[in-house]
C-alpha atoms as an extended CHARMM CRD file, in Angstrom:
* protein
*
       191  EXT
         1         1  MET       CA             26.1560000000       90.7940000000      -27.7780000000  PROA      1               0.0000000000
         2         2  SER       CA             24.9160000000       89.2180000000      -30.9260000000  PROA      2               0.0000000000
         3         3  PHE       CA             23.4470000000       85.8570000000      -31.8270000000  PROA      3               0.0000000000
         4         4  LYS       CA             22.1200000000       84.1520000000      -34.9250000000  PROA      4               0.0000000000
         5         5  PRO       CA             19.1290000000       86.1430000000      -36.2520000000  PROA      5               0.0000000000
         6         6  LEU       CA             15.8410000000       84.3490000000      -35.7680000000  PROA      6               0.0000000000
         7         7  THR       CA             13.2040000000       84.7990000000      -38.4460000000  PROA      7               0.0000000000
         8         8  THR       CA             11.8610000000       81.3430000000      -39.2890000000  PROA      8               0.0000000000
         9         9  VAL       CA             12.7110000000       78.0670000000      -37.5930000000  PROA      9               0.0000000000
        10        10  THR       CA             11.5570000000       74.7440000000      -39.0280000000  PROA      10              0.0000000000
        11        11  SER       CA             12.5710000000       71.8110000000      -36.8970000000  PROA      11              0.0000000000
        12        12  ARG       CA             11.5130000000       68.5750000000      -35.3230000000  PROA      12              0.0000000000
        13        13  THR       CA             10.3380000000       69.1230000000      -31.7720000000  PROA      13              0.0000000000
        14        14  MET       CA             11.8620000000       67.8210000000      -28.5800000000  PROA      14              0.0000000000
        15        15  VAL       CA              9.0380000000       67.2370000000      -26.1030000000  PROA      15              0.0000000000
        16        16  LEU       CA              9.5080000000       67.3980000000      -22.3320000000  PROA      16              0.0000000000
        17        17  PRO       CA              5.9200000000       67.0010000000      -21.0800000000  PROA      17              0.0000000000
        18        18  LEU       CA              6.7150000000       67.6380000000      -17.4100000000  PROA      18              0.0000000000
        19        19  GLU       CA              4.8710000000       70.5440000000      -15.7940000000  PROA      19              0.0000000000
        20        20  ASN       CA              6.5270000000       73.1980000000      -13.6300000000  PROA      20              0.0000000000
        21        21  ILE       CA             10.0340000000       72.7050000000      -15.0120000000  PROA      21              0.0000000000
        22        22  ASP       CA             11.9650000000       75.3000000000      -13.0360000000  PROA      22              0.0000000000
        23        23  THR       CA             15.2460000000       76.9730000000      -13.8570000000  PROA      23              0.0000000000
        24        24  ASP       CA             17.1140000000       74.6710000000      -11.4600000000  PROA      24              0.0000000000
        25        25  GLN       CA             15.9440000000       71.6820000000      -13.5040000000  PROA      25              0.0000000000
        26        26  ILE       CA             16.9690000000       73.4540000000      -16.7140000000  PROA      26              0.0000000000
        27        27  MET       CA             20.3750000000       74.5120000000      -15.3460000000  PROA      27              0.0000000000
        28        28  PRO       CA             21.2690000000       73.0350000000      -11.9410000000  PROA      28              0.0000000000
        29        29  ALA       CA             22.7750000000       75.4610000000       -9.4180000000  PROA      29              0.0000000000
        30        30  LYS       CA             26.1540000000       73.6990000000       -9.3630000000  PROA      30              0.0000000000
        31        31  PHE       CA             26.8160000000       75.0720000000      -12.8800000000  PROA      31              0.0000000000
        32        32  LEU       CA             26.0460000000       78.7110000000      -12.0580000000  PROA      32              0.0000000000
        33        33  SER       CA             29.6850000000       79.5510000000      -11.4290000000  PROA      33              0.0000000000
        34        34  MET       CA             30.3060000000       79.4350000000      -15.1820000000  PROA      34              0.0000000000
        35        35  THR       CA             30.5650000000       82.9730000000      -16.5220000000  PROA      35              0.0000000000
        36        36  THR       CA             30.4910000000       82.2690000000      -20.2430000000  PROA      36              0.0000000000
        37        37  LYS       CA             27.7150000000       80.8120000000      -22.3340000000  PROA      37              0.0000000000
        38        38  ALA       CA             29.9300000000       78.4450000000      -24.3010000000  PROA      38              0.0000000000
        39        39  GLY       CA             29.7070000000       74.9390000000      -22.9160000000  PROA      39              0.0000000000
        40        40  LEU       CA             26.5930000000       75.4700000000      -20.8170000000  PROA      40              0.0000000000
        41        41  GLY       CA             24.5870000000       73.3130000000      -23.2310000000  PROA      41              0.0000000000
        42        42  GLU       CA             26.4080000000       70.2680000000      -21.8520000000  PROA      42              0.0000000000
        43        43  HSD       CA             24.6980000000       70.8850000000      -18.5060000000  PROA      43              0.0000000000
        44        44  VAL       CA             21.1320000000       71.5950000000      -19.6590000000  PROA      44              0.0000000000
        45        45  PHE       CA             18.7280000000       69.2190000000      -17.9120000000  PROA      45              0.0000000000
        46        46  ALA       CA             21.7430000000       67.5300000000      -16.3090000000  PROA      46              0.0000000000
        47        47  ASN       CA             19.5780000000       65.5150000000      -13.9310000000  PROA      47              0.0000000000
        48        48  LEU       CA             17.7820000000       63.9310000000      -16.8980000000  PROA      48              0.0000000000
        49        49  ARG       CA             20.8390000000       63.5170000000      -19.0970000000  PROA      49              0.0000000000
        50        50  TYR       CA             23.3900000000       62.1250000000      -16.6290000000  PROA      50              0.0000000000
        51        51  ASP       CA             23.2200000000       59.3720000000      -14.0280000000  PROA      51              0.0000000000
        52        52  GLU       CA             24.6910000000       59.6000000000      -10.5030000000  PROA      52              0.0000000000
        53        53  ASN       CA             28.1000000000       58.5480000000      -11.8850000000  PROA      53              0.0000000000
        54        54  GLY       CA             28.1300000000       61.3370000000      -14.4590000000  PROA      54              0.0000000000
        55        55  ASP       CA             27.5310000000       58.9840000000      -17.3820000000  PROA      55              0.0000000000
        56        56  LEU       CA             25.0700000000       59.8610000000      -20.1440000000  PROA      56              0.0000000000
        57        57  THR       CA             21.6450000000       58.2850000000      -19.8150000000  PROA      57              0.0000000000
        58        58  ASP       CA             19.5330000000       57.0690000000      -22.7140000000  PROA      58              0.0000000000
        59        59  HSD       CA             17.3560000000       60.1910000000      -22.5100000000  PROA      59              0.0000000000
        60        60  GLU       CA             16.3340000000       61.5180000000      -25.9160000000  PROA      60              0.0000000000
        61        61  LEU       CA             18.2140000000       64.7690000000      -25.2230000000  PROA      61              0.0000000000
        62        62  ASN       CA             21.4110000000       62.7320000000      -25.5690000000  PROA      62              0.0000000000
        63        63  SER       CA             20.4870000000       61.1620000000      -28.9180000000  PROA      63              0.0000000000
        64        64  GLU       CA             21.6650000000       62.5340000000      -32.2480000000  PROA      64              0.0000000000
        65        65  ASP       CA             18.0180000000       63.1450000000      -33.2130000000  PROA      65              0.0000000000
        66        66  GLY       CA             17.4300000000       65.0010000000      -29.9610000000  PROA      66              0.0000000000
        67        67  LYS       CA             20.5060000000       67.1580000000      -30.4130000000  PROA      67              0.0000000000
        68        68  SER       CA             19.2260000000       68.2790000000      -33.8260000000  PROA      68              0.0000000000
        69        69  CYS       CA             15.9470000000       69.7190000000      -32.4840000000  PROA      69              0.0000000000
        70        70  GLU       CA             15.7380000000       73.5140000000      -32.3690000000  PROA      70              0.0000000000
        71        71  ILE       CA             12.2300000000       73.6420000000      -30.8820000000  PROA      71              0.0000000000
        72        72  LEU       CA             11.5790000000       72.5260000000      -27.3050000000  PROA      72              0.0000000000
        73        73  VAL       CA              7.9620000000       71.8100000000      -26.3530000000  PROA      73              0.0000000000
        74        74  ALA       CA              7.5880000000       71.8180000000      -22.5820000000  PROA      74              0.0000000000
        75        75  GLY       CA              4.7850000000       71.1310000000      -20.1550000000  PROA      75              0.0000000000
        76        76  HSD       CA              2.7450000000       73.8540000000      -18.4890000000  PROA      76              0.0000000000
        77        77  ASN       CA              4.5580000000       76.5760000000      -16.4620000000  PROA      77              0.0000000000
        78        78  PHE       CA              8.0270000000       76.3010000000      -17.9730000000  PROA      78              0.0000000000
        79        79  GLY       CA             10.9440000000       78.2890000000      -16.5330000000  PROA      79              0.0000000000
        80        80  CYS       CA              9.4530000000       78.9870000000      -13.1170000000  PROA      80              0.0000000000
        81        81  GLY       CA             11.6900000000       79.4680000000      -10.0980000000  PROA      81              0.0000000000
        82        82  SER       CA             14.7430000000       81.6590000000       -9.8710000000  PROA      82              0.0000000000
        83        83  SER       CA             15.7910000000       84.3350000000      -12.3160000000  PROA      83              0.0000000000
        84        84  ARG       CA             19.0240000000       82.7100000000      -13.4740000000  PROA      84              0.0000000000
        85        85  GLU       CA             20.1010000000       83.7460000000      -16.9480000000  PROA      85              0.0000000000
        86        86  HSD       CA             22.1040000000       80.5380000000      -17.1960000000  PROA      86              0.0000000000
        87        87  ALA       CA             18.8960000000       78.6640000000      -18.0990000000  PROA      87              0.0000000000
        88        88  PRO       CA             18.3340000000       80.3560000000      -21.4920000000  PROA      88              0.0000000000
        89        89  TRP       CA             22.1010000000       80.5210000000      -22.0340000000  PROA      89              0.0000000000
        90        90  GLY       CA             22.3050000000       76.7460000000      -21.6810000000  PROA      90              0.0000000000
        91        91  LEU       CA             19.2580000000       76.0930000000      -23.8430000000  PROA      91              0.0000000000
        92        92  THR       CA             20.6470000000       78.1830000000      -26.6940000000  PROA      92              0.0000000000
        93        93  ASP       CA             24.1180000000       76.6690000000      -26.3310000000  PROA      93              0.0000000000
        94        94  TYR       CA             22.5120000000       73.2250000000      -26.5550000000  PROA      94              0.0000000000
        95        95  GLY       CA             20.8920000000       74.3200000000      -29.8390000000  PROA      95              0.0000000000
        96        96  PHE       CA             17.3330000000       75.3130000000      -28.9960000000  PROA      96              0.0000000000
        97        97  ARG       CA             16.0500000000       78.4720000000      -30.6950000000  PROA      97              0.0000000000
        98        98  VAL       CA             12.4050000000       78.2720000000      -29.5140000000  PROA      98              0.0000000000
        99        99  VAL       CA             10.5620000000       77.0650000000      -26.3980000000  PROA      99              0.0000000000
       100       100  ILE       CA              6.8160000000       76.4560000000      -26.6460000000  PROA      100             0.0000000000
       101       101  SER       CA              4.4920000000       75.9190000000      -23.6820000000  PROA      101             0.0000000000
       102       102  SER       CA              0.9990000000       76.8050000000      -22.5010000000  PROA      102             0.0000000000
       103       103  GLU       CA              2.5950000000       79.0310000000      -19.8290000000  PROA      103             0.0000000000
       104       104  ILE       CA              6.1020000000       80.4240000000      -19.4430000000  PROA      104             0.0000000000
       105       105  ALA       CA              7.3330000000       82.2330000000      -16.3330000000  PROA      105             0.0000000000
       106       106  ASP       CA              7.7490000000       85.9930000000      -16.8120000000  PROA      106             0.0000000000
       107       107  ILE       CA             11.3720000000       86.3040000000      -15.6530000000  PROA      107             0.0000000000
       108       108  PHE       CA             12.4440000000       83.3400000000      -17.7730000000  PROA      108             0.0000000000
       109       109  ARG       CA             10.5980000000       84.8760000000      -20.7330000000  PROA      109             0.0000000000
       110       110  GLY       CA             12.4580000000       88.1770000000      -20.3280000000  PROA      110             0.0000000000
       111       111  ASN       CA             15.8500000000       86.4930000000      -19.9560000000  PROA      111             0.0000000000
       112       112  SER       CA             15.1620000000       84.3410000000      -23.0170000000  PROA      112             0.0000000000
       113       113  LEU       CA             14.1990000000       87.2450000000      -25.2450000000  PROA      113             0.0000000000
       114       114  LYS       CA             17.3990000000       89.0820000000      -24.2810000000  PROA      114             0.0000000000
       115       115  ASN       CA             19.5320000000       86.0540000000      -25.1370000000  PROA      115             0.0000000000
       116       116  GLY       CA             18.2700000000       84.8830000000      -28.5210000000  PROA      116             0.0000000000
       117       117  LEU       CA             15.7210000000       82.2960000000      -27.3440000000  PROA      117             0.0000000000
       118       118  LEU       CA             12.0960000000       82.7750000000      -28.4290000000  PROA      118             0.0000000000
       119       119  PRO       CA              9.6240000000       81.7520000000      -25.6910000000  PROA      119             0.0000000000
       120       120  ILE       CA              6.1540000000       81.0910000000      -27.1100000000  PROA      120             0.0000000000
       121       121  VAL       CA              2.9510000000       80.6960000000      -25.1550000000  PROA      121             0.0000000000
       122       122  ILE       CA              0.4950000000       78.8580000000      -27.3480000000  PROA      122             0.0000000000
       123       123  GLU       CA             -3.1570000000       78.0570000000      -26.8260000000  PROA      123             0.0000000000
       124       124  LYS       CA             -3.9070000000       74.8580000000      -24.9280000000  PROA      124             0.0000000000
       125       125  ARG       CA             -5.3400000000       72.9010000000      -27.8710000000  PROA      125             0.0000000000
       126       126  ALA       CA             -2.2000000000       73.4560000000      -29.9690000000  PROA      126             0.0000000000
       127       127  HSD       CA              0.0100000000       72.7860000000      -26.9480000000  PROA      127             0.0000000000
       128       128  GLN       CA             -1.7360000000       69.4880000000      -26.3290000000  PROA      128             0.0000000000
       129       129  TRP       CA             -1.2870000000       68.5210000000      -29.9960000000  PROA      129             0.0000000000
       130       130  LEU       CA              2.4480000000       69.2440000000      -29.7210000000  PROA      130             0.0000000000
       131       131  LEU       CA              2.7600000000       67.2010000000      -26.5300000000  PROA      131             0.0000000000
       132       132  GLU       CA              0.9910000000       64.2630000000      -28.1790000000  PROA      132             0.0000000000
       133       133  ASN       CA              3.1170000000       64.4170000000      -31.3470000000  PROA      133             0.0000000000
       134       134  PRO       CA              6.7750000000       64.4690000000      -30.2750000000  PROA      134             0.0000000000
       135       135  GLY       CA              9.2300000000       64.8610000000      -33.1200000000  PROA      135             0.0000000000
       136       136  ALA       CA              6.7220000000       66.6590000000      -35.3370000000  PROA      136             0.0000000000
       137       137  ASP       CA              8.1580000000       69.0470000000      -37.9140000000  PROA      137             0.0000000000
       138       138  VAL       CA              6.9730000000       72.4840000000      -36.8100000000  PROA      138             0.0000000000
       139       139  THR       CA              7.5830000000       75.9090000000      -38.3250000000  PROA      139             0.0000000000
       140       140  VAL       CA              7.8470000000       79.0150000000      -36.1760000000  PROA      140             0.0000000000
       141       141  ASP       CA              7.6390000000       82.2340000000      -38.1810000000  PROA      141             0.0000000000
       142       142  LEU       CA              8.6470000000       85.2280000000      -36.0680000000  PROA      142             0.0000000000
       143       143  GLU       CA              7.8810000000       87.7170000000      -38.8220000000  PROA      143             0.0000000000
       144       144  SER       CA              4.1980000000       86.7090000000      -38.9080000000  PROA      144             0.0000000000
       145       145  CYS       CA              4.1640000000       85.5040000000      -35.2580000000  PROA      145             0.0000000000
       146       146  GLU       CA              2.7940000000       82.1060000000      -36.2510000000  PROA      146             0.0000000000
       147       147  VAL       CA              3.4090000000       78.5050000000      -35.2760000000  PROA      147             0.0000000000
       148       148  ARG       CA              2.5170000000       76.1250000000      -38.1180000000  PROA      148             0.0000000000
       149       149  LEU       CA              1.8260000000       72.5210000000      -37.2140000000  PROA      149             0.0000000000
       150       150  PRO       CA              2.1040000000       69.7210000000      -39.7780000000  PROA      150             0.0000000000
       151       151  ARG       CA             -0.5660000000       67.3140000000      -41.0190000000  PROA      151             0.0000000000
       152       152  ASN       CA             -3.3770000000       69.8600000000      -40.8960000000  PROA      152             0.0000000000
       153       153  GLY       CA             -2.5610000000       70.5900000000      -37.2670000000  PROA      153             0.0000000000
       154       154  GLY       CA             -3.3060000000       74.2350000000      -37.9390000000  PROA      154             0.0000000000
       155       155  THR       CA             -1.6330000000       77.6110000000      -37.6490000000  PROA      155             0.0000000000
       156       156  TYR       CA             -1.5600000000       79.4370000000      -34.3180000000  PROA      156             0.0000000000
       157       157  ASN       CA             -0.6130000000       83.0120000000      -33.5350000000  PROA      157             0.0000000000
       158       158  PHE       CA              1.6020000000       84.0110000000      -30.6470000000  PROA      158             0.0000000000
       159       159  GLU       CA              2.5240000000       87.3400000000      -29.1110000000  PROA      159             0.0000000000
       160       160  VAL       CA              5.9230000000       88.9340000000      -28.6790000000  PROA      160             0.0000000000
       161       161  ASP       CA              6.5800000000       92.6100000000      -28.0670000000  PROA      161             0.0000000000
       162       162  ALA       CA              7.7850000000       94.6060000000      -31.0720000000  PROA      162             0.0000000000
       163       163  PHE       CA             11.1890000000       95.5130000000      -29.6110000000  PROA      163             0.0000000000
       164       164  SER       CA             12.0720000000       91.9240000000      -28.6560000000  PROA      164             0.0000000000
       165       165  ARG       CA             10.8360000000       90.7290000000      -32.0410000000  PROA      165             0.0000000000
       166       166  HSD       CA             13.0530000000       93.2780000000      -33.8020000000  PROA      166             0.0000000000
       167       167  CYS       CA             16.1110000000       92.3230000000      -31.7220000000  PROA      167             0.0000000000
       168       168  LEU       CA             15.5990000000       88.5740000000      -32.3040000000  PROA      168             0.0000000000
       169       169  MET       CA             15.1830000000       89.0920000000      -36.0390000000  PROA      169             0.0000000000
       170       170  GLU       CA             18.3210000000       91.2580000000      -36.1660000000  PROA      170             0.0000000000
       171       171  GLY       CA             20.3000000000       88.9330000000      -33.8970000000  PROA      171             0.0000000000
       172       172  VAL       CA             21.1580000000       91.5720000000      -31.2950000000  PROA      172             0.0000000000
       173       173  ASP       CA             20.4900000000       92.0750000000      -27.6100000000  PROA      173             0.0000000000
       174       174  GLU       CA             19.5310000000       95.4410000000      -26.1000000000  PROA      174             0.0000000000
       175       175  MET       CA             23.1400000000       96.6620000000      -25.9800000000  PROA      175             0.0000000000
       176       176  GLY       CA             23.7100000000       95.5790000000      -29.5760000000  PROA      176             0.0000000000
       177       177  TYR       CA             20.6010000000       97.4930000000      -30.5880000000  PROA      177             0.0000000000
       178       178  LEU       CA             21.9370000000      100.6370000000      -28.9190000000  PROA      178             0.0000000000
       179       179  GLN       CA             25.3540000000      100.2090000000      -30.4960000000  PROA      179             0.0000000000
       180       180  ASN       CA             23.6720000000       99.9980000000      -33.9080000000  PROA      180             0.0000000000
       181       181  GLN       CA             22.1750000000      103.4400000000      -33.2290000000  PROA      181             0.0000000000
       182       182  ASP       CA             25.5340000000      105.2710000000      -33.0110000000  PROA      182             0.0000000000
       183       183  ASP       CA             24.9100000000      107.3440000000      -36.1560000000  PROA      183             0.0000000000
       184       184  ALA       CA             21.4180000000      108.3760000000      -35.0430000000  PROA      184             0.0000000000
       185       185  ILE       CA             22.6970000000      109.2380000000      -31.5600000000  PROA      185             0.0000000000
       186       186  ALA       CA             25.5670000000      111.3170000000      -32.9720000000  PROA      186             0.0000000000
       187       187  ALA       CA             23.1700000000      113.1420000000      -35.3370000000  PROA      187             0.0000000000
       188       188  TYR       CA             20.8650000000      113.9300000000      -32.4170000000  PROA      188             0.0000000000
       189       189  GLU       CA             23.7480000000      115.1800000000      -30.2880000000  PROA      189             0.0000000000
       190       190  ASN       CA             24.9700000000      117.4050000000      -33.1070000000  PROA      190             0.0000000000
       191       191  ARG       CA             21.5970000000      119.1620000000      -33.3990000000  PROA      191             0.0000000000
């Protein structure tokens, strides 16, 4: 599988300050029967975006400005709960490329990295600044592993393993990486 390579993202931020947003809040269980990624973005945060009649609410996620944000800033402990891959699938289909929090659940982090979504854990001071400044223009540079905040907000480093970083920058998942190694594999086998 391939996705749009991620090297640098500059975007306004969408801020969801709630703590402990679990994968069921990101992608409710009733949408887990979908087997393709296309269209899952319509269901991201469905309980915030739709009322009990299925009509769109006035939540910022439904606004044109909200739909243009590629960076989601979430409260502490984002992506906890079950291991559903539908959560990062839906976030990327909605248009998010990056999720920033002060803590991101391990399974969600792994699923995100495999599906073209960069999960960033940032230090608490920078996280608090992001929460207090929704809609700020932020730059995420995967090559240098930096988050740059505007208005002298500072530059903050983040960690991502080298393999995941390479795959995100190339726009390939693990299988795509292996498929790109066909020539090297054939050369090895011929030795």
